[in-house]
PAVEX-815266 format. One record per residue (C-alpha): z, y, x; residue in three letters; residue number from 1. Coordinates in Angstrom, 3 decimals. Each point is the difference from the previous one (the first is absolute). Layout:
PAVEX-815266
roke z->Z&y->Y&x->X&res->ALA&n->NUM
...
end
This chain:
PAVEX-815266
roke z->-85.973&y->44.971&x->49.952&res->UNK&n->1
roke z->1.261&y->1.742&x->-3.132&res->UNK&n->2
roke z->1.973&y->-2.288&x->-2.325&res->UNK&n->3
roke z->1.155&y->1.012&x->-3.467&res->UNK&n->4
roke z->2.651&y->-2.359&x->-1.362&res->UNK&n->5
roke z->0.075&y->0.235&x->-3.801&res->UNK&n->6
roke z->3.250&y->-0.918&x->-1.687&res->UNK&n->7
roke z->1.729&y->1.037&x->-3.186&res->UNK&n->8
roke z->0.969&y->-0.908&x->-3.536&res->UNK&n->9
roke z->-1.650&y->-2.948&x->-1.731&res->UNK&n->10
roke z->-2.467&y->1.326&x->-2.558&res->UNK&n->11
roke z->-0.243&y->3.434&x->1.638&res->UNK&n->12
roke z->-3.534&y->-0.643&x->1.256&res->UNK&n->13
roke z->0.176&y->-1.225&x->3.605&res->UNK&n->14
roke z->-3.187&y->-2.058&x->-0.356&res->UNK&n->15
roke z->-1.841&y->2.916&x->-1.574&res->UNK&n->16
roke z->1.065&y->2.254&x->2.877&res->UNK&n->17
roke z->-1.364&y->-2.613&x->2.412&res->UNK&n->18
roke z->-3.304&y->-0.107&x->-1.897&res->UNK&n->19
roke z->-0.360&y->3.777&x->0.291&res->UNK&n->20
roke z->0.802&y->-0.104&x->3.715&res->UNK&n->21
roke z->-2.637&y->-2.710&x->0.388&res->UNK&n->22
roke z->-2.547&y->2.398&x->-1.543&res->UNK&n->23
roke z->1.124&y->2.566&x->2.583&res->UNK&n->24
roke z->-0.843&y->-2.348&x->2.855&res->UNK&n->25
roke z->3.228&y->-1.916&x->0.601&res->UNK&n->26
roke z->-0.009&y->-3.757&x->0.499&res->UNK&n->27
roke z->2.517&y->-1.168&x->-2.603&res->UNK&n->28
roke z->2.025&y->-3.177&x->-0.393&res->UNK&n->29
roke z->2.162&y->-0.584&x->-3.080&res->UNK&n->30
roke z->3.278&y->-1.932&x->0.058&res->UNK&n->31
roke z->0.337&y->-0.077&x->3.789&res->UNK&n->32
roke z->3.279&y->-1.736&x->0.991&res->UNK&n->33
roke z->2.059&y->2.187&x->2.283&res->UNK&n->34
roke z->0.257&y->-2.704&x->2.655&res->UNK&n->35
roke z->-3.795&y->-0.151&x->0.311&res->UNK&n->36
roke z->-0.587&y->3.725&x->0.539&res->UNK&n->37
roke z->0.408&y->0.135&x->3.814&res->UNK&n->38
roke z->-2.335&y->-2.975&x->0.501&res->UNK&n->39
roke z->-2.515&y->1.508&x->-2.393&res->UNK&n->40
roke z->0.163&y->3.265&x->1.928&res->UNK&n->41
roke z->-0.706&y->-1.881&x->3.229&res->UNK&n->42
roke z->-3.096&y->-1.595&x->-1.543&res->UNK&n->43
roke z->-1.279&y->3.372&x->-1.217&res->UNK&n->44
roke z->0.565&y->1.655&x->3.365&res->UNK&n->45
roke z->-1.854&y->-2.865&x->1.711&res->UNK&n->46
roke z->-3.173&y->1.003&x->-1.879&res->UNK&n->47
roke z->-0.099&y->3.128&x->2.202&res->UNK&n->48
roke z->-0.532&y->2.635&x->-2.642&res->UNK&n->49
roke z->-1.383&y->-1.944&x->-2.931&res->UNK&n->50
roke z->3.225&y->0.486&x->-1.958&res->UNK&n->51
roke z->1.326&y->3.458&x->0.799&res->UNK&n->52
roke z->1.517&y->0.681&x->-3.429&res->UNK&n->53
roke z->1.923&y->-2.717&x->-1.819&res->UNK&n->54
roke z->2.077&y->-0.024&x->-3.181&res->UNK&n->55
roke z->2.429&y->-2.851&x->-0.680&res->UNK&n->56
roke z->1.733&y->-0.600&x->-3.334&res->UNK&n->57
roke z->3.349&y->-1.753&x->0.341&res->UNK&n->58
roke z->2.838&y->-0.971&x->-2.298&res->UNK&n->59
roke z->3.227&y->0.725&x->1.839&res->UNK&n->60
roke z->2.416&y->-1.340&x->-2.639&res->UNK&n->61
roke z->0.370&y->-3.207&x->2.035&res->UNK&n->62
roke z->1.279&y->1.947&x->3.015&res->UNK&n->63
roke z->3.428&y->-0.864&x->1.293&res->UNK&n->64
roke z->0.518&y->3.667&x->0.871&res->UNK&n->65
roke z->-1.839&y->3.292&x->0.333&res->UNK&n->66
roke z->0.359&y->-0.333&x->3.769&res->UNK&n->67
roke z->-2.330&y->-3.007&x->-0.075&res->UNK&n->68
roke z->-2.786&y->2.187&x->-1.386&res->UNK&n->69
roke z->0.375&y->2.682&x->2.625&res->UNK&n->70
roke z->0.440&y->-2.524&x->2.816&res->UNK&n->71
roke z->-3.433&y->-1.319&x->-0.963&res->UNK&n->72
roke z->-1.395&y->3.525&x->0.131&res->UNK&n->73
roke z->1.466&y->0.461&x->3.496&res->UNK&n->74
roke z->-1.672&y->-3.209&x->1.109&res->UNK&n->75
roke z->-3.335&y->1.213&x->-1.309&res->UNK&n->76
roke z->0.419&y->3.411&x->1.646&res->UNK&n->77
roke z->0.443&y->-1.744&x->3.332&res->UNK&n->78
roke z->-3.474&y->-1.422&x->-0.546&res->UNK&n->79
roke z->-1.366&y->3.522&x->-0.436&res->UNK&n->80
roke z->0.055&y->0.280&x->-3.793&res->UNK&n->81
roke z->0.729&y->3.268&x->-1.800&res->UNK&n->82
roke z->2.058&y->-1.037&x->-3.033&res->UNK&n->83
roke z->0.200&y->1.900&x->-3.294&res->UNK&n->84
roke z->2.275&y->-1.368&x->-2.726&res->UNK&n->85
roke z->-1.391&y->0.885&x->-3.427&res->UNK&n->86
roke z->2.381&y->-0.561&x->-2.899&res->UNK&n->87
roke z->-1.513&y->-0.294&x->-3.492&res->UNK&n->88
roke z->2.228&y->0.642&x->-2.994&res->UNK&n->89
roke z->-0.107&y->0.929&x->-3.677&res->UNK&n->90
roke z->2.561&y->0.962&x->-2.600&res->UNK&n->91
roke z->2.011&y->-2.875&x->-1.438&res->UNK&n->92
roke z->-1.372&y->0.415&x->-3.520&res->UNK&n->93
roke z->-3.544&y->-0.051&x->1.378&res->UNK&n->94
roke z->0.628&y->-3.219&x->1.930&res->UNK&n->95
roke z->1.491&y->-1.661&x->-3.072&res->UNK&n->96
roke z->-2.940&y->1.081&x->-2.164&res->UNK&n->97
roke z->-2.530&y->-1.329&x->2.522&res->UNK&n->98
roke z->1.686&y->-3.397&x->0.100&res->UNK&n->99
roke z->0.120&y->-0.187&x->-3.787&res->UNK&n->100
roke z->-3.675&y->0.930&x->-0.274&res->UNK&n->101
roke z->-1.106&y->-2.619&x->2.529&res->UNK&n->102
roke z->2.536&y->-2.598&x->-1.212&res->UNK&n->103
roke z->0.804&y->-0.866&x->3.595&res->UNK&n->104
roke z->3.489&y->-0.994&x->1.024&res->UNK&n->105
roke z->1.802&y->2.249&x->2.448&res->UNK&n->106
roke z->0.834&y->-1.889&x->3.239&res->UNK&n->107
roke z->3.712&y->0.670&x->-0.431&res->UNK&n->108
roke z->0.015&y->-0.916&x->-3.690&res->UNK&n->109
roke z->0.281&y->-3.750&x->0.482&res->UNK&n->110
roke z->1.122&y->-0.762&x->-3.544&res->UNK&n->111
roke z->-2.549&y->2.286&x->-1.614&res->UNK&n->112
roke z->2.667&y->1.670&x->-2.142&res->UNK&n->113
roke z->1.202&y->3.019&x->1.979&res->UNK&n->114
roke z->-3.027&y->2.019&x->1.127&res->UNK&n->115
roke z->1.853&y->3.321&x->-0.040&res->UNK&n->116
roke z->2.803&y->-1.363&x->2.207&res->UNK&n->117
roke z->-2.523&y->-1.537&x->2.401&res->UNK&n->118
roke z->-1.826&y->3.299&x->0.449&res->UNK&n->119
roke z->3.251&y->1.904&x->0.438&res->UNK&n->120
roke z->1.260&y->-2.496&x->2.591&res->UNK&n->121
roke z->-3.213&y->0.153&x->2.011&res->UNK&n->122
roke z->0.002&y->3.801&x->0.062&res->UNK&n->123
roke z->3.556&y->-0.048&x->1.363&res->UNK&n->124
roke z->-0.826&y->-2.777&x->2.465&res->UNK&n->125
roke z->-2.954&y->1.893&x->1.473&res->UNK&n->126
roke z->1.677&y->3.410&x->0.180&res->UNK&n->127
roke z->0.799&y->-0.358&x->3.762&res->UNK&n->128
roke z->-3.684&y->-0.745&x->0.675&res->UNK&n->129
roke z->-1.115&y->2.997&x->-2.028&res->UNK&n->130
roke z->2.405&y->2.233&x->1.928&res->UNK&n->131
roke z->-1.631&y->-0.998&x->3.295&res->UNK&n->132
roke z->-3.603&y->0.133&x->-1.257&res->UNK&n->133
roke z->-2.475&y->2.390&x->1.636&res->UNK&n->134
roke z->-1.814&y->0.576&x->-3.291&res->UNK&n->135
roke z->1.069&y->-0.546&x->-3.600&res->UNK&n->136
roke z->-2.471&y->-0.104&x->-2.881&res->UNK&n->137
roke z->1.130&y->0.029&x->-3.610&res->UNK&n->138
roke z->-2.755&y->-1.529&x->-2.152&res->UNK&n->139
roke z->1.568&y->1.033&x->-3.313&res->UNK&n->140
roke z->-2.785&y->1.686&x->-1.941&res->UNK&n->141
roke z->-2.278&y->-0.076&x->3.028&res->UNK&n->142
roke z->-3.652&y->-0.683&x->-0.816&res->UNK&n->143
roke z->-2.115&y->-2.007&x->2.412&res->UNK&n->144
roke z->-1.975&y->3.120&x->0.907&res->UNK&n->145
roke z->3.173&y->1.930&x->0.821&res->UNK&n->146
roke z->1.298&y->-2.940&x->2.023&res->UNK&n->147
roke z->-3.250&y->-0.026&x->1.976&res->UNK&n->148
roke z->0.241&y->3.716&x->0.720&res->UNK&n->149
roke z->3.671&y->-0.313&x->0.936&res->UNK&n->150
roke z->-0.566&y->-2.840&x->2.458&res->UNK&n->151
roke z->-3.137&y->1.572&x->1.387&res->UNK&n->152
roke z->1.895&y->3.200&x->0.775&res->UNK&n->153
roke z->2.998&y->-1.823&x->1.495&res->UNK&n->154
roke z->-1.812&y->-2.480&x->2.211&res->UNK&n->155
roke z->-3.471&y->1.400&x->0.578&res->UNK&n->156
roke z->1.051&y->3.626&x->0.113&res->UNK&n->157
roke z->-2.551&y->1.460&x->-2.384&res->UNK&n->158
roke z->-0.551&y->0.523&x->-3.690&res->UNK&n->159
roke z->-2.177&y->-2.657&x->-1.583&res->UNK&n->160
roke z->-3.381&y->1.061&x->-1.317&res->UNK&n->161
roke z->0.307&y->0.798&x->-3.689&res->UNK&n->162
roke z->-3.532&y->-1.392&x->-0.412&res->UNK&n->163
roke z->0.574&y->-3.181&x->1.970&res->UNK&n->164
roke z->-1.429&y->-2.084&x->-2.860&res->UNK&n->165
roke z->-3.103&y->-1.778&x->1.268&res->UNK&n->166
roke z->-2.736&y->0.082&x->-2.624&res->UNK&n->167
roke z->-2.702&y->-2.662&x->0.034&res->UNK&n->168
roke z->-3.086&y->0.727&x->-2.095&res->UNK&n->169
roke z->-2.307&y->-2.909&x->-0.696&res->UNK&n->170
roke z->-3.360&y->-0.157&x->-1.736&res->UNK&n->171
roke z->-1.204&y->-3.302&x->-1.434&res->UNK&n->172
roke z->-2.476&y->-1.599&x->-2.360&res->UNK&n->173
roke z->1.218&y->-1.728&x->-3.152&res->UNK&n->174
roke z->-2.634&y->-2.704&x->0.384&res->UNK&n->175
roke z->1.688&y->-1.033&x->3.254&res->UNK&n->176
roke z->3.496&y->-0.266&x->-1.482&res->UNK&n->177
roke z->3.066&y->2.202&x->-0.352&res->UNK&n->178
roke z->2.066&y->1.090&x->3.039&res->UNK&n->179
roke z->3.431&y->-1.551&x->-0.527&res->UNK&n->180
roke z->1.734&y->2.518&x->2.284&res->UNK&n->181
roke z->-0.649&y->3.006&x->-2.279&res->UNK&n->182
roke z->2.924&y->2.166&x->-1.097&res->UNK&n->183
roke z->-2.319&y->1.943&x->-2.299&res->UNK&n->184
roke z->-3.547&y->-1.024&x->-0.919&res->UNK&n->185
roke z->-2.647&y->2.044&x->-1.790&res->UNK&n->186
roke z->-3.214&y->-1.238&x->-1.530&res->UNK&n->187
roke z->-2.576&y->2.758&x->0.575&res->UNK&n->188
roke z->-2.949&y->-1.824&x->-1.533&res->UNK&n->189
roke z->0.021&y->2.718&x->-2.656&res->UNK&n->190
roke z->-1.722&y->2.302&x->2.511&res->UNK&n->191
roke z->-3.815&y->0.195&x->0.215&res->UNK&n->192
roke z->-1.293&y->-2.703&x->2.351&res->UNK&n->193
roke z->-2.152&y->1.026&x->3.019&res->UNK&n->194
roke z->-1.238&y->-3.592&x->0.209&res->UNK&n->195
roke z->-2.595&y->0.766&x->-2.663&res->UNK&n->196
roke z->-1.449&y->2.953&x->1.913&res->UNK&n->197
roke z->-2.763&y->-1.441&x->2.237&res->UNK&n->198
roke z->0.618&y->2.317&x->2.951&res->UNK&n->199
roke z->3.778&y->-0.708&x->-0.115&res->UNK&n->200
roke z->-0.005&y->-3.743&x->-0.677&res->UNK&n->201
roke z->-0.050&y->-1.061&x->3.665&res->UNK&n->202
roke z->2.450&y->2.664&x->1.140&res->UNK&n->203
roke z->3.811&y->-0.017&x->-0.305&res->UNK&n->204
roke z->2.804&y->2.266&x->-1.095&res->UNK&n->205
roke z->0.413&y->1.063&x->3.623&res->UNK&n->206
roke z->-3.363&y->1.788&x->-0.111&res->UNK&n->207
roke z->0.111&y->3.658&x->-0.962&res->UNK&n->208
roke z->-2.795&y->-0.323&x->-2.541&res->UNK&n->209
roke z->1.945&y->-2.691&x->-1.875&res->UNK&n->210
roke z->3.233&y->2.012&x->0.112&res->UNK&n->211
roke z->-1.867&y->2.985&x->-1.401&res->UNK&n->212
roke z->-1.363&y->-2.145&x->-2.819&res->UNK&n->213
roke z->3.393&y->-1.506&x->-0.891&res->UNK&n->214
roke z->1.724&y->3.395&x->-0.036&res->UNK&n->215
roke z->-2.898&y->1.676&x->-1.750&res->UNK&n->216
roke z->1.510&y->-0.844&x->-3.386&res->UNK&n->217
roke z->2.837&y->1.708&x->-1.852&res->UNK&n->218
roke z->1.796&y->-3.288&x->-0.717&res->UNK&n->219
roke z->0.129&y->-0.843&x->3.713&res->UNK&n->220
roke z->1.556&y->3.321&x->0.943&res->UNK&n->221
roke z->2.415&y->-0.004&x->-2.931&res->UNK&n->222
roke z->1.160&y->-3.532&x->0.805&res->UNK&n->223
roke z->0.465&y->0.870&x->3.670&res->UNK&n->224
roke z->1.958&y->3.163&x->-0.823&res->UNK&n->225
roke z->2.323&y->-1.749&x->-2.441&res->UNK&n->226
roke z->0.535&y->-2.913&x->2.385&res->UNK&n->227
roke z->0.943&y->2.371&x->2.832&res->UNK&n->228
roke z->2.407&y->1.794&x->-2.337&res->UNK&n->229
roke z->1.599&y->-3.336&x->-0.857&res->UNK&n->230
roke z->0.410&y->-0.897&x->3.687&res->UNK&n->231
roke z->1.578&y->3.390&x->0.663&res->UNK&n->232
roke z->2.679&y->-1.047&x->-2.476&res->UNK&n->233
roke z->0.324&y->-3.661&x->0.999&res->UNK&n->234
roke z->-0.106&y->-0.161&x->3.787&res->UNK&n->235
roke z->3.125&y->2.100&x->0.712&res->UNK&n->236
roke z->1.963&y->-2.263&x->-2.351&res->UNK&n->237
roke z->-1.272&y->-3.133&x->1.743&res->UNK&n->238
roke z->1.119&y->1.537&x->3.294&res->UNK&n->239
roke z->3.399&y->0.763&x->-1.506&res->UNK&n->240
roke z->0.296&y->-3.665&x->-0.975&res->UNK&n->241
roke z->-0.697&y->-1.046&x->3.583&res->UNK&n->242
roke z->-3.532&y->-1.347&x->-0.401&res->UNK&n->243
roke z->-1.861&y->-0.354&x->3.293&res->UNK&n->244
roke z->-3.458&y->-0.916&x->-1.305&res->UNK&n->245
roke z->-1.935&y->0.828&x->-3.146&res->UNK&n->246
roke z->-3.346&y->-1.651&x->-0.773&res->UNK&n->247
roke z->-2.521&y->1.752&x->-2.271&res->UNK&n->248
roke z->-3.111&y->-1.947&x->-1.029&res->UNK&n->249
roke z->-3.199&y->1.256&x->-1.626&res->UNK&n->250
roke z->-2.394&y->-2.549&x->-1.442&res->UNK&n->251
roke z->-3.596&y->0.214&x->-1.124&res->UNK&n->252
roke z->-2.490&y->-2.772&x->-0.699&res->UNK&n->253
roke z->-1.001&y->-0.949&x->3.550&res->UNK&n->254
roke z->2.310&y->2.162&x->2.102&res->UNK&n->255
roke z->-2.900&y->1.716&x->1.708&res->UNK&n->256
roke z->-0.571&y->3.425&x->-1.567&res->UNK&n->257
roke z->2.503&y->1.568&x->-2.402&res->UNK&n->258
roke z->3.276&y->-1.467&x->1.278&res->UNK&n->259
roke z->-0.649&y->0.779&x->3.700&res->UNK&n->260
roke z->-1.003&y->3.569&x->-0.905&res->UNK&n->261
roke z->3.197&y->0.470&x->-2.040&res->UNK&n->262
roke z->2.149&y->-1.624&x->2.700&res->UNK&n->263
roke z->-1.384&y->2.265&x->2.721&res->UNK&n->264
roke z->0.555&y->3.111&x->-2.133&res->UNK&n->265
roke z->3.626&y->-1.008&x->-0.614&res->UNK&n->266
roke z->0.502&y->-0.702&x->3.693&res->UNK&n->267
roke z->-1.143&y->3.530&x->0.874&res->UNK&n->268
roke z->2.335&y->1.474&x->-2.614&res->UNK&n->269
roke z->3.088&y->-1.958&x->1.107&res->UNK&n->270
roke z->-0.616&y->0.700&x->3.687&res->UNK&n->271
roke z->-0.065&y->3.704&x->-0.863&res->UNK&n->272
roke z->3.356&y->-0.512&x->-1.753&res->UNK&n->273
roke z->1.474&y->-1.447&x->3.188&res->UNK&n->274
roke z->0.156&y->-3.695&x->-0.888&res->UNK&n->275
roke z->-0.987&y->-2.733&x->2.472&res->UNK&n->276
roke z->-2.937&y->-1.770&x->-1.642&res->UNK&n->277
roke z->-2.090&y->-3.116&x->0.657&res->UNK&n->278
roke z->-3.201&y->-0.482&x->-1.965&res->UNK&n->279
roke z->-1.547&y->-3.471&x->-0.342&res->UNK&n->280
roke z->-3.285&y->-0.867&x->-1.715&res->UNK&n->281
roke z->0.383&y->-3.701&x->-0.689&res->UNK&n->282
roke z->-3.394&y->-0.792&x->-1.514&res->UNK&n->283
roke z->-2.281&y->2.781&x->1.191&res->UNK&n->284
roke z->-2.144&y->-2.372&x->2.064&res->UNK&n->285
roke z->-0.211&y->-2.821&x->-2.525&res->UNK&n->286
roke z->-2.874&y->-0.718&x->-2.346&res->UNK&n->287
end
């Protein structure tokens, strides 16, 4: 069993590192007391393969000595664990700024009056742990996307997909209510409605004849082009910010003709661009 033990400076981002590792397939536990780690490892091993990759966040400031930390690692290795100590740090000024922005009290700043001294003392206190760490990550100026790529490369052994953002496209009908999960929502009731064409009324936007009708108008094609241009600008920035999912919703009156046709066209475009896409037609079968 592979075990990553995450330690480091308070405010440097240990919990965020754990969250990224969880996205990469690790089973993560925050604030794991050192004394509980060997027993926890035994429980994981007893599942016979269910937990092959584990990440544990621990605060080692309560240690009596550095030897106590590495004695625990030796105990876990005897159980068959492969231990990696990951130390998370950031520059002192960055740590101080983060604490001021969140208005949280540093664990070593008991009086609440000497934040700078508390940060300095902790950095010095944890220096022996950093020196023995297998990996050190400095989160100063590190975006979530860069952190994801860094951890993916270190612990999975491959570059993360630059288009790992999962796009969900949903069509819906306004008469059935708005989808609350939308990141962006467009009302396309300005497009000509196939519902009023007798031979199209009982068909849906998934039928070729309806798609041809919807995209047989200049305003449909111009809207689609400009929307795709906007996504070409937006999606890379969402990825850079660490977004994992992005929900795009198109609404027409009943959710049966125009919005499904537009959703399917966008799905084809984004798949060609290399994005993983799910397309859902919420109201296509409703009256």
